[in-house]
N, C-alpha and C positions, 0 to 999 in steps of 0.2 A: 926371226919368224919367217917362214916361207910364204910365197905369194898366196897359196891356197888358204893358209891360216889368216893372213891379213884380210882376205876377202870375206871370210866367214866372220871375222871380228867386226869389220865395217857393217856387213849386212846384219849381223846380230845386234849391234849397237843401234843401228837405224831402226830395226824392228822394235826394239825395246822403247826407243824414243817415241815412235808412232803410237805404241800402246799407252805410254805414259800420258801423252797429250790427247789421246782418244780420237785420232784422225787416221784416215786412209792415206796412202802415199800421195794421191792427187789432191786431197784436201790440204795436206801439209804443204805440198808444192805450191798451191795457190796462196796459202797464208804466208809462207816464207817469201815468195815472190812479191807479194803485196807489201810486206814490211820492207824488203829490200828496195823496191821501187820508190817508196816514200823516203827512205833514208838517202838514196842516191840523188833523187830530184831535189829534195830539201837541202842536201849538202851542197849541191852545185849552185842552187839559188843563193844560199848563204855565203858561198865564196864570192859570187858575183856581187852580192850586197856589200861585202867587205870593201870592195874597190869602188863601187858606185852606190852609196847609201840610199839614193832615191829609188833604186830598183829593189824589189822584194822586201819592203820594210816590215811586213808581217808574216813572211813565209816560214821563218823558223818557229814562231809560236804556233801557227796553224799546223805545221808539220808535226810538232810535238803533241798537239791536241789530237790530231788524226792517229798518230801512233799509239797514244794512250787508249783511244777508243777502240782501235783494232786489237790491241793486246787484252783489253777488258772483254771483248766480245769476238773471240777467234772464229766462231762459226759464221758470223756475218762480216768478216773482215773485208772481203772484196766489195760487198754492197756499200759498206760504210765509206770506203775510199772512192769508189767509182762515181758516187754522186757529187763529190767535191773536187776530185783531182783527175784532171785529163790524163790520158795515157802517154806519159813522157818517155817511158822505157823503150817501147818499140821505135819511136822516132830517133832516140839516141843510138840504138843499135843499128838502124838503117844508115844513119849519118856516119857512124864510125866505119861501117863496111864501105860506104861510098868514099870516105876519106882515104881508106887503105887501098882501094881498087886501082887508082892510077899508078901507085908505087908498085903494086903487085904485077901490073901489066907492063912495067918497064918504061913508063912515060918519062920524057925529059924532066929533070928535077924542077925547073921553074913552072912547067905546066902542071906537074903532079902537085906541087905546093899550092898553086892557085886553085886547083880543083878540090883539094883537101880542105882548104880554108872555106871555100864555098859550101862544101858539104857540112862542115862543122858549124856554119853559120845558121843552119836551120834549127837545131835545138836551142841555140841562144836566142834566136828570133822568137821561138815558141815561148821560151821562159819570159822574155820581155813582154810579149803579148798577154800572157797570163798575169803578169805583174800589173799591166795597164788595166786589165779586166778587174782585178782585185781592188785596185785603187778606185775605179769607177763604182764598184759596188759599195765601197766604204763611204763614198760622197752622198 
């Protein structure tokens, strides 16, 4: 299939999907980004929990409940999540770009590695702080 045919296929399939779920492009973007954010943040927290069981002991179950609520009520997905889940996604993206910057700028490997580790420490610290907050709420 040529490039033009592929584009029409993707656009046509996307339009059909938007009609099937009854959402505009931006409504769907917000919904899918909300689900993705929950899955990524929950997955990272669960991976950390696998190595340090004291961290994020209830994150998987809370994430699954939040995903269930979002999938049951697509129209209010962002509102359902925003009241309980802080915005981890933007912090992760900023940290990843900060971690890549020294390498892209041609810094010495030791300095680039140190700056990358520092940048990636922010989302980890955020997740630990959220875990501490959740444990304090449970008490």
